Z-matrix of the N, CA and C atoms (Angstrom, degrees):
N
C 1 1.453
C 2 1.524 1 109.65
N 3 1.321 2 115.32 1 138.08
C 4 1.455 3 121.43 2 179.53
C 5 1.513 4 108.49 3 -84.75
N 6 1.317 5 115.45 4 128.63
C 7 1.460 6 116.77 5 -179.90
C 8 1.531 7 109.61 6 -74.34
N 9 1.347 8 117.18 7 145.59
C 10 1.462 9 120.11 8 -178.57
C 11 1.528 10 111.30 9 -61.62
N 12 1.301 11 114.52 10 132.17
C 13 1.455 12 120.47 11 177.66
C 14 1.520 13 107.38 12 -140.09
N 15 1.315 14 115.29 13 120.29
C 16 1.467 15 119.93 14 -179.98
C 17 1.514 16 109.04 15 -111.42
N 18 1.316 17 116.76 16 122.72
C 19 1.465 18 118.94 17 174.91
C 20 1.522 19 110.05 18 -76.72
N 21 1.307 20 115.26 19 166.68
C 22 1.454 21 120.54 20 176.33
C 23 1.527 22 108.01 21 -84.90
N 24 1.358 23 118.27 22 108.89
C 25 1.468 24 119.50 23 -176.04
C 26 1.525 25 113.95 24 -68.00
N 27 1.329 26 117.39 25 -16.00
C 28 1.469 27 119.79 26 -179.87
C 29 1.524 28 111.67 27 -81.65
N 30 1.322 29 116.86 28 -20.78
C 31 1.454 30 121.76 29 -179.32
C 32 1.530 31 108.15 30 -99.88
N 33 1.313 32 116.72 31 104.76
C 34 1.461 33 121.05 32 -176.59
C 35 1.527 34 112.05 33 -63.25
N 36 1.328 35 116.83 34 -33.61
C 37 1.456 36 120.13 35 -178.98
C 38 1.531 37 110.11 36 -64.88
N 39 1.337 38 117.14 37 -45.97
C 40 1.469 39 119.38 38 -179.70
C 41 1.532 40 111.07 39 -67.58
N 42 1.324 41 116.77 40 -33.24
C 43 1.469 42 119.92 41 176.72
C 44 1.523 43 110.52 42 -64.76
N 45 1.330 44 116.49 43 -46.60
C 46 1.461 45 120.89 44 -179.47
C 47 1.532 46 110.35 45 -62.44
N 48 1.327 47 116.89 46 -40.70
C 49 1.466 48 121.66 47 178.95
C 50 1.530 49 110.19 48 -64.55
N 51 1.313 50 116.53 49 -40.62
C 52 1.471 51 122.02 50 179.50
C 53 1.531 52 110.11 51 -62.06
N 54 1.331 53 116.56 52 -45.89
C 55 1.467 54 119.78 53 178.84
C 56 1.534 55 110.82 54 -64.77
N 57 1.345 56 117.14 55 -35.66
C 58 1.457 57 120.40 56 -179.82
C 59 1.534 58 110.58 57 -69.19
N 60 1.342 59 116.76 58 -43.66
C 61 1.463 60 121.07 59 -179.11
C 62 1.525 61 112.41 60 -64.62
N 63 1.323 62 116.88 61 -32.48
C 64 1.465 63 120.74 62 -177.88
C 65 1.532 64 111.16 63 -113.51
N 66 1.325 65 116.65 64 37.49
C 67 1.460 66 120.87 65 -177.04
C 68 1.525 67 112.41 66 -66.43
N 69 1.332 68 117.52 67 -19.57
C 70 1.452 69 121.07 68 -179.98
C 71 1.534 70 112.76 69 -79.30
N 72 1.339 71 117.02 70 -9.93
C 73 1.466 72 120.88 71 -178.69
C 74 1.531 73 110.53 72 -93.68
N 75 1.319 74 115.62 73 151.90
C 76 1.468 75 120.81 74 175.74
C 77 1.525 76 108.95 75 -81.35
N 78 1.319 77 115.84 76 168.86
C 79 1.472 78 120.17 77 177.89
C 80 1.521 79 111.45 78 -61.81
N 81 1.329 80 116.61 79 -34.61
C 82 1.466 81 120.36 80 178.57
C 83 1.528 82 110.75 81 -65.81
N 84 1.350 83 116.56 82 -41.52
C 85 1.467 84 120.44 83 178.06
C 86 1.529 85 110.67 84 -65.07
N 87 1.325 86 115.50 85 -43.08
C 88 1.467 87 119.41 86 178.47
C 89 1.529 88 111.23 87 -62.51
N 90 1.331 89 116.76 88 -38.73
C 91 1.467 90 120.65 89 179.33
C 92 1.525 91 110.15 90 -64.39
N 93 1.343 92 116.68 91 -41.93
C 94 1.469 93 119.99 92 177.96
C 95 1.527 94 110.30 93 -63.98
N 96 1.316 95 116.24 94 -42.81
C 97 1.458 96 120.99 95 -177.97
C 98 1.535 97 111.18 96 -64.87
N 99 1.342 98 116.91 97 -41.91
C 100 1.465 99 120.85 98 -177.81
C 101 1.523 100 112.16 99 -86.46
N 102 1.329 101 115.80 100 -4.13
C 103 1.473 102 121.44 101 -176.56
C 104 1.527 103 110.89 102 55.95
N 105 1.313 104 114.31 103 46.12
C 106 1.465 105 122.75 104 178.02
C 107 1.518 106 108.62 105 -129.20
N 108 1.318 107 115.43 106 173.64
C 109 1.463 108 119.22 107 177.38
C 110 1.528 109 109.70 108 -82.74
N 111 1.329 110 115.16 109 159.99
C 112 1.465 111 120.78 110 179.29
C 113 1.518 112 110.31 111 -63.93
N 114 1.335 113 117.05 112 -37.50
C 115 1.466 114 119.33 113 179.78
C 116 1.528 115 111.09 114 -64.36
N 117 1.341 116 117.67 115 -33.53
C 118 1.464 117 120.75 116 176.94
C 119 1.528 118 110.18 117 -66.06
N 120 1.331 119 116.16 118 -43.22
C 121 1.472 120 120.55 119 178.71
C 122 1.528 121 109.95 120 -60.90
N 123 1.328 122 116.77 121 -43.88
C 124 1.466 123 120.09 122 179.76
C 125 1.520 124 111.93 123 -64.99
N 126 1.326 125 116.17 124 -37.60
C 127 1.464 126 119.75 125 177.82
C 128 1.529 127 109.80 126 -65.16
N 129 1.352 128 117.03 127 -41.88
C 130 1.459 129 120.52 128 177.21
C 131 1.526 130 110.14 129 -61.83
N 132 1.338 131 117.11 130 -41.06
C 133 1.463 132 121.15 131 -178.42
C 134 1.542 133 109.96 132 -63.04
N 135 1.348 134 116.72 133 -44.44
C 136 1.471 135 120.40 134 178.02
C 137 1.521 136 110.54 135 -61.40
N 138 1.332 137 115.46 136 -37.02
C 139 1.454 138 120.53 137 -179.00
C 140 1.528 139 110.59 138 -63.16
N 141 1.318 140 115.89 139 -42.20
C 142 1.472 141 119.27 140 -178.14
C 143 1.521 142 111.79 141 -75.22
N 144 1.315 143 117.56 142 -27.08
C 145 1.455 144 120.33 143 -179.65
C 146 1.524 145 111.95 144 -86.49
N 147 1.323 146 117.23 145 5.14
C 148 1.467 147 122.82 146 -178.92
C 149 1.521 148 111.95 147 59.29
N 150 1.316 149 116.03 148 32.61
C 151 1.461 150 120.82 149 177.79
C 152 1.522 151 108.57 150 -121.16
N 153 1.295 152 116.16 151 48.92
C 154 1.443 153 119.57 152 179.97
C 155 1.517 154 109.12 153 -67.36
N 156 1.316 155 115.62 154 113.54
C 157 1.455 156 121.45 155 -177.26
C 158 1.520 157 108.20 156 -120.22
N 159 1.305 158 116.73 157 125.79
C 160 1.456 159 120.97 158 175.21
C 161 1.512 160 107.10 159 -98.05
N 162 1.324 161 115.89 160 111.03
C 163 1.455 162 120.44 161 -175.15
C 164 1.528 163 113.10 162 -80.65
N 165 1.310 164 116.66 163 -8.27
C 166 1.463 165 118.90 164 178.08
C 167 1.517 166 109.66 165 -70.85
N 168 1.317 167 115.05 166 144.90
C 169 1.458 168 120.41 167 179.55
C 170 1.532 169 108.82 168 -70.97
N 171 1.326 170 118.06 169 124.11
C 172 1.466 171 118.67 170 -178.95
C 173 1.525 172 111.02 171 -69.61
N 174 1.334 173 115.62 172 144.70
C 175 1.461 174 120.57 173 178.37
C 176 1.517 175 107.73 174 -76.17
N 177 1.308 176 115.33 175 123.45
C 178 1.461 177 119.66 176 179.16
C 179 1.518 178 108.62 177 -100.66
N 180 1.294 179 115.22 178 117.21
C 181 1.449 180 120.44 179 178.96
C 182 1.517 181 108.77 180 -86.67
N 183 1.318 182 116.04 181 133.80
C 184 1.464 183 119.89 182 178.00
C 185 1.526 184 108.71 183 -67.81
N 186 1.290 185 115.39 184 148.28
C 187 1.458 186 119.37 185 177.87
C 188 1.519 187 109.46 186 -75.27
N 189 1.300 188 115.44 187 139.63
C 190 1.458 189 120.60 188 -179.22
C 191 1.520 190 109.00 189 -135.06
N 192 1.317 191 114.58 190 144.21
C 193 1.458 192 120.01 191 177.30
C 194 1.526 193 111.33 192 -80.82
N 195 1.338 194 116.10 193 -17.71
C 196 1.455 195 120.37 194 -176.51
C 197 1.524 196 110.64 195 -89.45
N 198 1.316 197 117.39 196 134.77
C 199 1.461 198 120.30 197 174.82
C 200 1.529 199 108.28 198 -85.06
N 201 1.325 200 115.54 199 159.78
C 202 1.471 201 119.41 200 -176.94
C 203 1.526 202 111.99 201 -64.66
N 204 1.334 203 118.51 202 -22.08
C 205 1.461 204 119.92 203 178.18
C 206 1.530 205 110.93 204 -66.06
N 207 1.326 206 115.55 205 -29.24
C 208 1.465 207 119.75 206 -178.42
C 209 1.524 208 110.87 207 -74.27
N 210 1.344 209 117.22 208 -45.57
C 211 1.457 210 119.37 209 -170.99
C 212 1.520 211 114.90 210 -104.47
N 213 1.301 212 119.38 211 -5.98
C 214 1.461 213 120.30 212 -172.55
C 215 1.527 214 113.53 213 -87.01
N 216 1.337 215 116.86 214 52.13
C 217 1.463 216 120.66 215 173.54
C 218 1.529 217 109.02 216 -153.29
N 219 1.323 218 115.57 217 164.10
C 220 1.456 219 122.02 218 -172.44
C 221 1.524 220 112.99 219 -60.61
N 222 1.313 221 117.64 220 -44.31
C 223 1.455 222 121.46 221 -174.49
C 224 1.530 223 111.71 222 -60.06
N 225 1.347 224 117.01 223 -39.77
C 226 1.455 225 120.05 224 -179.25
C 227 1.527 226 110.46 225 -65.17
N 228 1.335 227 116.72 226 -44.76
C 229 1.464 228 120.03 227 179.49
C 230 1.522 229 111.23 228 -64.50
N 231 1.325 230 117.09 229 -39.65
C 232 1.458 231 120.99 230 179.30
C 233 1.525 232 110.54 231 -64.72
N 234 1.332 233 116.88 232 -43.59
C 235 1.465 234 120.32 233 178.86
C 236 1.531 235 111.62 234 -65.48
N 237 1.323 236 116.40 235 -41.51
C 238 1.465 237 119.88 236 -177.88
C 239 1.532 238 110.96 237 -68.62
N 240 1.325 239 116.65 238 -43.68
C 241 1.462 240 119.85 239 -174.69
C 242 1.528 241 112.44 240 -79.78
N 243 1.330 242 116.64 241 -49.04
C 244 1.463 243 119.61 242 -176.52
C 245 1.526 244 113.41 243 -94.66
N 246 1.326 245 117.80 244 -35.36
C 247 1.463 246 121.07 245 -179.56
C 248 1.517 247 112.46 246 -75.60
N 249 1.339 248 115.98 247 -58.33
C 250 1.466 249 120.61 248 -179.28
C 251 1.528 250 112.25 249 -82.32
N 252 1.329 251 116.35 250 -8.92
C 253 1.466 252 124.00 251 -179.09
C 254 1.522 253 112.25 252 55.64
N 255 1.334 254 115.75 253 43.12
C 256 1.452 255 120.10 254 173.90
C 257 1.523 256 108.99 255 -80.52
N 258 1.321 257 116.65 256 150.02
C 259 1.462 258 119.79 257 175.90
C 260 1.522 259 108.56 258 -80.58
N 261 1.330 260 115.97 259 167.78
C 262 1.456 261 120.80 260 177.96
C 263 1.528 262 109.27 261 -60.56
N 264 1.323 263 116.65 262 -40.77
C 265 1.466 264 121.12 263 179.17
C 266 1.533 265 111.32 264 -62.85
N 267 1.325 266 116.70 265 -41.32
C 268 1.466 267 120.27 266 -179.98
C 269 1.532 268 111.13 267 -66.63
N 270 1.329 269 116.34 268 -38.99
C 271 1.474 270 119.90 269 177.89
C 272 1.523 271 109.62 270 -64.77
N 273 1.341 272 116.38 271 -43.41
C 274 1.463 273 120.69 272 -179.87
C 275 1.522 274 110.59 273 -59.97
N 276 1.308 275 116.25 274 -42.45
C 277 1.466 276 120.25 275 179.56
C 278 1.531 277 110.44 276 -66.53
N 279 1.322 278 116.01 277 -38.08
C 280 1.467 279 120.90 278 -177.01
C 281 1.527 280 111.93 279 -66.22
N 282 1.337 281 117.01 280 -39.07
C 283 1.470 282 119.92 281 -177.35
C 284 1.525 283 112.46 282 -97.53
N 285 1.338 284 117.29 283 -3.48
C 286 1.458 285 120.33 284 177.21
C 287 1.512 286 113.95 285 74.97
N 288 1.305 287 117.37 286 34.32
C 289 1.466 288 122.09 287 179.00
C 290 1.517 289 109.49 288 -126.26
N 291 1.330 290 116.57 289 177.27
C 292 1.461 291 121.34 290 -178.69
C 293 1.526 292 111.08 291 -82.85
N 294 1.322 293 115.07 292 163.85
C 295 1.470 294 120.75 293 178.08
C 296 1.524 295 109.99 294 -63.65
N 297 1.335 296 116.73 295 -41.24
C 298 1.464 297 121.45 296 178.93
C 299 1.522 298 112.13 297 -60.68
N 300 1.338 299 116.10 298 -38.19
C 301 1.457 300 120.72 299 178.13
C 302 1.531 301 110.21 300 -61.99
N 303 1.333 302 115.90 301 -45.66
C 304 1.466 303 120.16 302 -178.94
C 305 1.528 304 110.15 303 -65.76
N 306 1.328 305 117.26 304 -41.65
C 307 1.461 306 119.99 305 178.74
C 308 1.520 307 111.27 306 -61.22
N 309 1.339 308 116.72 307 -41.07
C 310 1.467 309 118.87 308 179.66
C 311 1.529 310 111.46 309 -67.90
N 312 1.345 311 116.71 310 -36.12
C 313 1.468 312 119.59 311 177.34
C 314 1.529 313 110.80 312 -65.94
N 315 1.339 314 116.56 313 -42.93
C 316 1.466 315 119.69 314 178.49
C 317 1.526 316 110.52 315 -60.65
N 318 1.304 317 115.32 316 -40.48
C 319 1.471 318 119.78 317 179.44
C 320 1.526 319 110.61 318 -68.37
N 321 1.345 320 116.59 319 -44.30
C 322 1.461 321 120.75 320 -178.54
C 323 1.525 322 111.63 321 -63.44
N 324 1.341 323 116.19 322 -41.28
C 325 1.463 324 120.49 323 -179.00
C 326 1.527 325 112.50 324 -83.65
N 327 1.322 326 116.87 325 0.78
C 328 1.471 327 123.06 326 179.00
C 329 1.529 328 111.88 327 53.82
N 330 1.325 329 114.74 328 45.67
C 331 1.464 330 120.37 329 176.17
C 332 1.518 331 107.22 330 -76.81
N 333 1.335 332 118.43 331 125.79
C 334 1.469 333 119.60 332 -179.38
C 335 1.525 334 110.78 333 -64.07
N 336 1.314 335 115.38 334 124.20
C 337 1.459 336 120.85 335 -177.42
C 338 1.519 337 111.07 336 -87.04
N 339 1.331 338 114.97 337 149.62
C 340 1.456 339 120.50 338 176.67
C 341 1.519 340 109.15 339 -73.45
N 342 1.336 341 117.53 340 149.68
C 343 1.461 342 118.88 341 175.93
C 344 1.533 343 110.13 342 -66.43
N 345 1.338 344 118.35 343 155.30
C 346 1.461 345 121.37 344 -177.00
C 347 1.526 346 114.17 345 -55.29
N 348 1.328 347 117.36 346 -33.82
C 349 1.465 348 119.58 347 -179.39
C 350 1.524 349 111.12 348 -61.95
N 351 1.312 350 116.19 349 -36.26
C 352 1.464 351 120.21 350 -178.73
C 353 1.529 352 111.91 351 -84.71
N 354 1.330 353 116.56 352 -36.69
C 355 1.459 354 118.83 353 -174.19
C 356 1.522 355 112.56 354 -74.23
N 357 1.319 356 118.49 355 -22.14
C 358 1.456 357 120.77 356 -178.69
C 359 1.519 358 113.19 357 -96.49
N 360 1.305 359 117.65 358 16.65
C 361 1.457 360 118.70 359 179.80
C 362 1.512 361 109.96 360 -75.28
N 363 1.302 362 115.46 361 141.08
C 364 1.457 363 120.34 362 -179.53
C 365 1.522 364 109.25 363 -85.19
N 366 1.307 365 115.48 364 144.35
C 367 1.456 366 120.85 365 176.79
C 368 1.530 367 110.93 366 -85.59
N 369 1.334 368 116.57 367 -4.00
C 370 1.455 369 121.72 368 -179.81
C 371 1.526 370 109.19 369 -71.74
N 372 1.307 371 116.19 370 130.67
C 373 1.473 372 120.14 371 -177.75
C 374 1.524 373 111.72 372 -68.31
N 375 1.327 374 117.03 373 -17.82
C 376 1.467 375 120.48 374 179.91
C 377 1.523 376 112.08 375 -80.42
N 378 1.309 377 116.70 376 -9.93
C 379 1.463 378 120.37 377 179.95
C 380 1.529 379 109.58 378 -85.00
N 381 1.322 380 115.45 379 69.18
C 382 1.457 381 120.29 380 177.45
C 383 1.529 382 108.51 381 -143.07
N 384 1.308 383 115.07 382 156.91
C 385 1.457 384 119.83 383 -179.09
C 386 1.533 385 110.09 384 -61.38
N 387 1.312 386 116.48 385 -42.83
C 388 1.463 387 120.71 386 -177.13
C 389 1.533 388 111.48 387 -61.71
N 390 1.323 389 117.52 388 -45.68
C 391 1.465 390 121.13 389 -178.80
C 392 1.524 391 110.55 390 -63.67
N 393 1.339 392 115.95 391 -46.61
C 394 1.470 393 119.67 392 -179.38
C 395 1.519 394 111.85 393 -64.95
N 396 1.333 395 115.90 394 -40.88
C 397 1.465 396 119.73 395 179.64
C 398 1.527 397 110.20 396 -62.37
N 399 1.311 398 116.89 397 -43.90
C 400 1.459 399 120.90 398 -178.80
C 401 1.530 400 111.68 399 -64.25
N 402 1.340 401 116.85 400 -51.65
C 403 1.457 402 120.25 401 -172.40
C 404 1.524 403 113.47 402 -83.07
N 405 1.317 404 117.41 403 -42.59
C 406 1.469 405 119.66 404 -174.58
C 407 1.529 406 111.82 405 -84.65
N 408 1.337 407 116.07 406 -43.66
C 409 1.463 408 119.12 407 -174.57
C 410 1.521 409 112.43 408 -85.88
N 411 1.334 410 117.30 409 -48.72
C 412 1.470 411 119.57 410 -174.31
C 413 1.529 412 112.99 411 -84.95
N 414 1.343 413 117.15 412 -45.53
C 415 1.465 414 119.48 413 179.98
C 416 1.523 415 112.42 414 -82.87
N 417 1.336 416 117.39 415 -7.35
C 418 1.463 417 124.79 416 177.59
C 419 1.531 418 113.55 417 57.17
N 420 1.343 419 116.81 418 38.82
C 421 1.455 420 119.85 419 175.86
C 422 1.527 421 109.43 420 -73.38
N 423 1.322 422 117.38 421 150.70
C 424 1.461 423 120.90 422 176.81
C 425 1.524 424 109.08 423 -77.74
N 426 1.344 425 116.46 424 169.47
C 427 1.462 426 120.65 425 178.41
C 428 1.527 427 110.64 426 -60.38
N 429 1.320 428 116.71 427 -41.67
C 430 1.459 429 120.68 428 -179.22
C 431 1.532 430 111.07 429 -64.52
N 432 1.330 431 116.83 430 -41.21
C 433 1.466 432 120.23 431 178.79
C 434 1.521 433 111.09 432 -66.55
N 435 1.331 434 116.69 433 -39.61
C 436 1.472 435 120.34 434 176.91
C 437 1.522 436 110.63 435 -64.02
N 438 1.343 437 116.24 436 -40.45
C 439 1.465 438 120.37 437 179.57
C 440 1.524 439 110.42 438 -63.18
N 441 1.329 440 116.85 439 -43.28
C 442 1.471 441 120.51 440 178.11
C 443 1.525 442 110.79 441 -62.38
N 444 1.337 443 115.61 442 -44.08
C 445 1.458 444 120.70 443 -178.27
C 446 1.530 445 111.66 444 -65.74
N 447 1.353 446 115.70 445 -37.49
C 448 1.466 447 120.33 446 -178.75
C 449 1.524 448 112.02 447 -79.96
N 450 1.324 449 116.44 448 -16.27
C 451 1.458 450 119.72 449 -179.97
C 452 1.516 451 113.43 450 79.91
N 453 1.333 452 116.52 451 28.16
C 454 1.463 453 120.07 452 176.23
C 455 1.521 454 108.59 453 -104.41
N 456 1.329 455 116.47 454 158.35
C 457 1.457 456 120.59 455 -173.18
C 458 1.517 457 113.46 456 -74.59
N 459 1.325 458 117.19 457 -34.07
C 460 1.452 459 119.17 458 -169.84
C 461 1.526 460 111.84 459 -127.33
N 462 1.336 461 117.46 460 142.54
C 463 1.468 462 120.63 461 172.60
C 464 1.525 463 111.99 462 -63.13
N 465 1.332 464 115.82 463 -21.81
C 466 1.470 465 119.85 464 178.43
C 467 1.528 466 110.68 465 -62.02
N 468 1.309 467 117.47 466 -32.47
C 469 1.464 468 120.82 467 177.27
C 470 1.519 469 110.21 468 -61.32
N 471 1.320 470 116.46 469 -42.82
C 472 1.470 471 120.55 470 177.64
C 473 1.518 472 109.90 471 -63.04
N 474 1.330 473 116.59 472 -39.10
C 475 1.463 474 120.95 473 178.67
C 476 1.527 475 111.17 474 -62.31
N 477 1.328 476 116.52 475 -38.97
C 478 1.472 477 121.13 476 177.17
C 479 1.523 478 110.01 477 -64.87
N 480 1.336 479 116.68 478 -42.64
C 481 1.465 480 120.09 479 178.59
C 482 1.518 481 110.98 480 -63.45
N 483 1.329 482 117.28 481 -40.24
C 484 1.473 483 120.52 482 178.24
C 485 1.519 484 110.72 483 -60.01
N 486 1.327 485 116.45 484 -43.74
C 487 1.470 486 120.55 485 179.38
C 488 1.521 487 110.50 486 -65.56
N 489 1.309 488 116.78 487 -36.46
C 490 1.464 489 120.60 488 -179.28
C 491 1.531 490 111.10 489 -63.17
N 492 1.332 491 116.61 490 -38.72
C 493 1.465 492 120.23 491 -178.29
C 494 1.531 493 113.13 492 -98.34
N 495 1.334 494 116.64 493 14.45
C 496 1.474 495 122.79 494 178.40
C 497 1.527 496 112.44 495 54.83
N 498 1.305 497 116.40 496 40.45
C 499 1.464 498 120.93 497 173.87
C 500 1.518 499 106.50 498 -97.67
N 501 1.308 500 116.34 499 125.87
C 502 1.457 501 120.09 500 -176.41
C 503 1.532 502 109.55 501 -70.59
N 504 1.319 503 114.81 502 130.85
C 505 1.471 504 118.96 503 -179.52
C 506 1.525 505 109.81 504 -89.88
N 507 1.321 506 114.91 505 151.96
C 508 1.458 507 120.79 506 177.62
C 509 1.519 508 108.81 507 -87.61
N 510 1.345 509 116.05 508 151.55
C 511 1.457 510 117.28 509 173.07
C 512 1.527 511 107.49 510 -78.30
N 513 1.331 512 118.98 511 164.79
C 514 1.467 513 120.69 512 -173.71
C 515 1.527 514 114.44 513 -57.06
N 516 1.324 515 117.32 514 -36.45
C 517 1.471 516 117.62 515 -179.35
C 518 1.529 517 110.85 516 -70.17
N 519 1.340 518 117.42 517 -36.14
C 520 1.463 519 120.00 518 175.98
C 521 1.523 520 110.32 519 -64.83
N 522 1.341 521 115.80 520 -34.89
C 523 1.461 522 120.02 521 178.11
C 524 1.519 523 111.40 522 -62.92
N 525 1.347 524 116.83 523 -39.58
C 526 1.460 525 120.42 524 178.40
C 527 1.526 526 110.92 525 -68.44
N 528 1.364 527 116.34 526 -40.51
C 529 1.464 528 119.75 527 177.27
C 530 1.525 529 110.85 528 -62.11
N 531 1.331 530 116.13 529 -40.74
C 532 1.465 531 120.34 530 178.55
C 533 1.525 532 110.66 531 -63.93
N 534 1.325 533 115.74 532 -37.81
C 535 1.460 534 120.25 533 178.57
C 536 1.536 535 110.67 534 -62.51
N 537 1.340 536 116.40 535 -42.22
C 538 1.464 537 120.26 536 -179.88
C 539 1.526 538 111.27 537 -70.51
N 540 1.347 539 116.38 538 -36.38
C 541 1.465 540 120.29 539 177.93
C 542 1.514 541 111.02 540 -62.58
N 543 1.329 542 117.16 541 -35.32
C 544 1.457 543 120.71 542 178.68
C 545 1.511 544 111.31 543 -62.34
N 546 1.323 545 116.41 544 -40.02
C 547 1.462 546 120.56 545 -176.80
C 548 1.526 547 113.30 546 -79.33
N 549 1.357 548 117.00 547 -18.98
C 550 1.471 549 120.42 548 179.06
C 551 1.521 550 111.24 549 -71.62
N 552 1.303 551 116.44 550 -32.82
C 553 1.487 552 120.55 551 -174.99
C 554 1.485 553 113.30 552 -70.83
């Protein structure tokens, strides 16, 4: 049995010497001997070989024209969120930070948040009862055609708008029948 021997991980020279002295052992054997995990042994090996690789995806911060001195106080967040009525996502993009960062700042600064009914409103002019009633109900356009006309990526967005305004949606087969009825006239 190999007696436990732990090298000093802070001293690169002793680590390199340890790996050289026990070069005949596998990483699993070295882990058992040092009473460490195999991943720790591999990390030590990379450290000594000068190939320190961080496999975690680095956080990429968006570029922002605003310095933190401009936006890093309560009044700016309050004006941006409640005054300019920017969404959390828009604020995050503007300052080059994550959505979670902005949410934590709003919470920390105790900025009064808008109720969900107001905060989830679409800025798209087609997101109105009148537009949906005209195109979906009267002209009998399909969800996909409405999405194309409104300039949104997915027909699901139109479905969400229909539910918001309590307009009953057609099932797909009714949508096809409506499409054929349009062409018969």
